[in-house]
N, C-alpha and C positions, 0 to 999 in steps of 0.2 A: 919196755915202754914205761915211762914215768907216770906216776899217779900223784894226784893232789892229796894233800894231807886231809882236806875236808871237802864235803859236798860231792857232787857228781864228778866223774872223771873229766879232765880238761880235754877239749878238742884241739887239734892242730890249727894254727892261724890260717893256713892256706885253705883248709876246708871251710872255715868260717867265711872267708872272702868269697868263695865259690857259691856258698848258699845265699849270701847277700845279693850277689849279682843276679842270681836266678830269680830272687824275689822281685827285684827291680824290673827285670824284663817282663815278668808276668803282669806287672802293673801298667805297662805301656798299652795304649789303645791300638786296636787294629786299624790299618790304613783305610780311609774312606773310599768307597767304590761308587759313590753317587755321581751321575753325569752333571756337568755345569749347566746352569739355567740358560735358556735361550735369551739373547739380548733383546731389549725392548726398542722398537722403532715406531715412529709416527708415520702414518700413511694417509693418502687421499685417494678418492675414487676418480678415475678418468671420467670426465663429464662431456656431454655432447650438446651443442646448441649453436644457433646462428649468431655469428659475431662480426662486427666490422673490422676490417684489416687496415691498419695504418702503416704508412712508410715514413721514415724520418731521414732527413738529409741535413748535413751541417751547412749553415748559411752564414753570411756576413752582411751587415747593414751598410747602406749607403744613402746619401741624400737623394731625394727625388730629382732635384736640380742642384748642381754644384757649380760654384763660380770662384775663380781665383782672381783676387783683386790686385791689379798691377798698376804701377805708375806709368802714365802716358807722356809725361814731360820730366825734364831734369829740374831738380831744385831741392831746397832744404825743407824738410818736413816740419811744419809749424804747429800742427794741431791734430789730435785724434779725438773725434767727436762721438764715439760710441763706447759702450761698456763691453769689454771683451767677454765673449760667451753669451751675450744677450741677443734677444730677438730684435731685428730692425726691419723697417718697411722699405719697399722699393723706392729709390729716389732720395733716401736719407743720406746726408753727408757723413762719410766715415773718416776721411783724412783731408787735411788742407796743406798744400805746398805754397811756399812764399810766392805771391802773385805779382810782385812789383815789377820784375823785368818783363813779364808777359803783358802787364798793363801798359808799360812803356812801348813795347813792340806794337801793341794794338793802336796806341795813340799815333805812333809814327806812320803806321799803315793807313790810318784814317786821313792823315795829312797828305800823304801821297795820292790817296784816292780823290780828295778835294782838288788837289793840283791838277790831276788828270781830267777831272770833270770840267774844270775851268778852261783847260786847253781845248777840250772837245767843244765847249760852247763857242770859243773864239773861231775855231775852224769851221764850225757849222754856220756861223754868221758870214765867214769869208765865202763859203760856197753859195749861200743865198744872195750875196752881193754880186759875186763875179758872174753868176749864170746869166742874168740879163745883159751885163756888159759884154760878155763874149758873144751873145746873140746879136748885139747891135754893132759889133766890131770895134768896141772901145778898147778891149784887151784881146790878147791872142788866145787861141784855143788851149795852148800849152799852159798858160797861167791858170785857166779854169781847171785843167786836169791836175795841176799841182795842188790847188786848193782842195779838190775832191780827195786826192790821196792823203793829204795832211789830215783831213777830217776823218777818214777811215782809220788812220794810224792813231789818232787821238781817241777814237771810239774803242779801239783795241786796248789802249793804255788804261782807259777807264775800267774795262772788264778785268784786266790784269790786277789793277789796284784794288778792285772790289774783292777779287779772290784772295789777295793778301790780307785784306781786312778780315775776311771770313776765317782764314787760317789763324790769324793772330787772335781772333775772338775765340776760336775753338781751343787753341792752346791755353788761353786764359781760363776757359771753363774746365780744362783738365786739371787745373790746380785744386779744384774741389772734386775729390774722388767720392762718388756716390755708390750706393748699393744697387746693383742691377736687378736684384730679385728680393722678394720677401724671404727672410730666413734668419738663421743663427750665425753670427760671425765669430770666428775663432780668435785665438791669441794673435796679437799684432806681431809681425816679423820685422818691423822697423819702428824705431823710437823717435820721439820728438828731438829735432836737431840733426837727424841723420840726413846726409846728402844722398838722395835717391836718384836713380837713373831710369831712363826709358826701359820699361819691361821688368823692373825690379818688383818682386812679389811683396806686397804689404800685408795681406791677410787672405783668408779664404772663408767662404760661407756656403751654407747649404739650406735648401728648403727641406724641412724635416716632417711636415705633416701634409700628406702621408709620407712614409719612409719606405725605401726599397730594401728588400732582402734578396740577395743572390744565392742560389744554390747551383751545384753542378750535378747533372744526371748522366748516367751512362747511356749509350745509344739504346740499349734494351729498355731501360727505365723510361727514357723519353718516348719511345714508341708506345709503351703502355699508357703513358699519361698524355700523349699528344692530343687526343680528342678532348679530354677535359680542359686542357690549356686553351685549345681553339674555342671551345664553347664559352669559357670564362672571358676570353678576349672579346668575342662577339657580343656577349651580354654586356660587358663593360662599355663597348663602343655604342651600342644601341640605347642602353638605359643609363649610361654614365655611372652606373654603380652595380657591379656584379655581386652576386650573393657570396658573402664571406664563408669560406670553408676551411681555410688553413689555420693551424695553431702554431704559435711560436713559443718554444721552450727556451728560456733565457739561460745564461751560463750558470746561474745559481740554482737551477732546477725548477724555478717557478714558471708557471704558464702565463704568458702575456695576456692581459685581460681583453684585448681586442683581436678579433679574427681578421684574416687577410684573404687576398685573392691572387691567383696567377694573372699576370698581365702582359708578359712577353717571353719569347724564346729567342735566343741569339740566332743570327743568320746562318751559322755553320757549326759543325762539330769540330772541336779542337783535335787535329790529327795526331798530336803528340800524346794526349791523355785519353782520347776516345770519349770525351764528355762534352756536353753542351750546357751552356749557361742559361739558367731559367730565372726570371725575375718575378718576385712576389711583392705585393703592395699591402702595407699595414697602416691603419690609422695611428696617428701619434699626437693626439691633441695636447698633451702636456709636455711634449718634447723630451719624454723619458728616454727614448732610444736615440742614440747618436751614431754617426757613421763610424765603422770600424769594429762594432760589437759583433760577437759571435753567438750563435744560438742554433737550435735545431727546429727545422720546419717540418711539421707533422701534417700529412695529407691522407685523407681516406681514399684508399685505392680500390677496395672492393668489399662486398659483404659475403662472408664465407658461410655457406649453409651447412649445418650439421658438422661443424668443426669439433675435433677432439681437443680438449684443453687440460693441461696440467700446470701446477705452479712452476714458475721459472726456477725456483730453488731445487726442484726435483730433477732438473736436467743438468747434466755435466758435459763439458766439452773435453774431448780427448783426441789429440792428433788430427784436428780438423773435422772430426765427426762428433756426434752427440749420442748420449746413452742415458737410459733411466734404469732404476732398480725396481723390478716388479716383485711383489709378494704374491705367490701363487695361492690357489685355494687351500693347499695343505700347509700354508705358512712357510714355504721355502723361498729362498732368494733366487731370483733369476735376473741377470744383468743383460739388458737387451738394447741393441743399437736402434736409434729412431731417426727419422727425417723430420726436421722442424720446419715450421712455416713462420708466419708473422707473430708478433707479440701483441697481446691485448691486455693492457694494464700490467698486473703482476703475473699474468698467465701466458703460456706459450702454446701456440697451435702445433699439434703433432700431425704431420701429413701421413707418415707411415710408421708402423712398429707397435701400435697399441690398439686396443679395442675398448668399446664402451663398457664400463663397469669394472675394469681391471683396477688393481690397487698399485700405487707406486709410492716409494719411500720419499718423504719430504723432510724428515729429520732423522739423523742417525746413519747417514750414508757412509761415514768413515769407518763404522764398526762392523760392517757386514761383508760377506764374501759369497760368491756363487755357490748354491747348494746348501747354505746355512739355514737352520731353522731359526725363526724369530718369533717374538711376541708382539704382534701389531696392535697399535692403538690409534685412535683418531688424531689427526694433526690439529694442534691448537696454535694458530699463528699469533693470537693475542699474548699468550704466555711467553713467546719468543721475541716480542717487541716488534712484530711485523704487522703491516696493515693488511686488511682483507683485500 
C-alpha cells in the first residue's frame, strides 16, 4: 500500500465515491404517505313545494286572415298605389291596369243596349197598335202574333245587352285592384309595365292583429288539453274575449309581451304524424309578429302539489335516461337514476329517485365518481354567472 508523504493516509478513489453516494441518499426525504384531499363540490338541497307545470310546443305564426291578390283581367300594369310592407285598409286601391280597352268595350256594350231598347220600344208600339186592328178584323191574327213574338225577342235582346253592359262594367272595375281586407301587404310580385294575365298573383296580404300561432300536439297531449281548449273556445264565443293564458317565447328567447288564447282545434288528427293542429290567437297591436315566424307556445297544464325540485344543471341525460349525483350523509358520492317531470324556470321536477332534504351536486359533476368522498359546499349560482 502506498502512503502519502504528508498528512493522513490517502483513501482509494472508489471508497470516496461510495461514501459520497451514501451521504446523498441519506439526505433524500422519505416518500409521503398522506392521502389526497377530498375534491370540493357545490351541492343544493332537494326542495319540495307546490309548483305550476308548463308545457311548451314549437309553433309558427300566420295571419288571422290571408288574401292572395290576383289579376282578374288581362292588361298592362300601370300603377302600384301602396307602399310595400305597409298597412292598408279594406277597399284601398293597390294596383291599376290600363283601363282603355275595357272602357271602349263598356261604351260599345252600352251602345248595343240602347239599340236593343229602341227596338223593344218599336215592337211594343207595334203590339199595342195591332191588337185592336186584329180584333176588328183589319189585320190577320198571324200579323198580330208576329208583332207579339218580335216584341218578346226585342225584350230578350234588351236583357242580353244589359248583361253585356254589366260584364263590361265589371271588367273595367277589375282594372283597379283593391284590398279585400284590412292588413299588411307584402312585396309586389309584378312591376309597372308588366303584362299581367287572368289569375296572375300580384301580391299577398294578411290581417295581423290578432295573429294566429299554430302548434302540433300528439293525440295524448291533445286529450289532456282538450277540455281547456273547449272552455277557451266557448268563453271566446260567449264573451268575445277569452282570458289570455298562453305565453309566446320568440326565437331570440324573449317572452312576447302579450298573452294569447286557444281558439281552435283542427277537425282531424294527421294519420301520418299522429298529431293535431291547434290554433292560438295573440294580440299584435304593433304588427311586430309577421307570418312565418317561429316560437314556443307555453301553456299551464297543471299545478303539481308537493313537487320535488332540483336545478336543471344538476340533472344529466345518459342514453335516454336521467341521473343525479347525490352526496350522502357521510359525504360519499352516489350516482342515482331519476325520473323527471316538467320544468319550472331553471328547476326540474323529479318524479322518482329523490327525497326531500337530500343533497345533489350542482357544480363539480365531472370530477366525482361513485363511492368517492367529497367536501360539499353550498352552491353559489351568482358566482357562476347563472340566474336564480
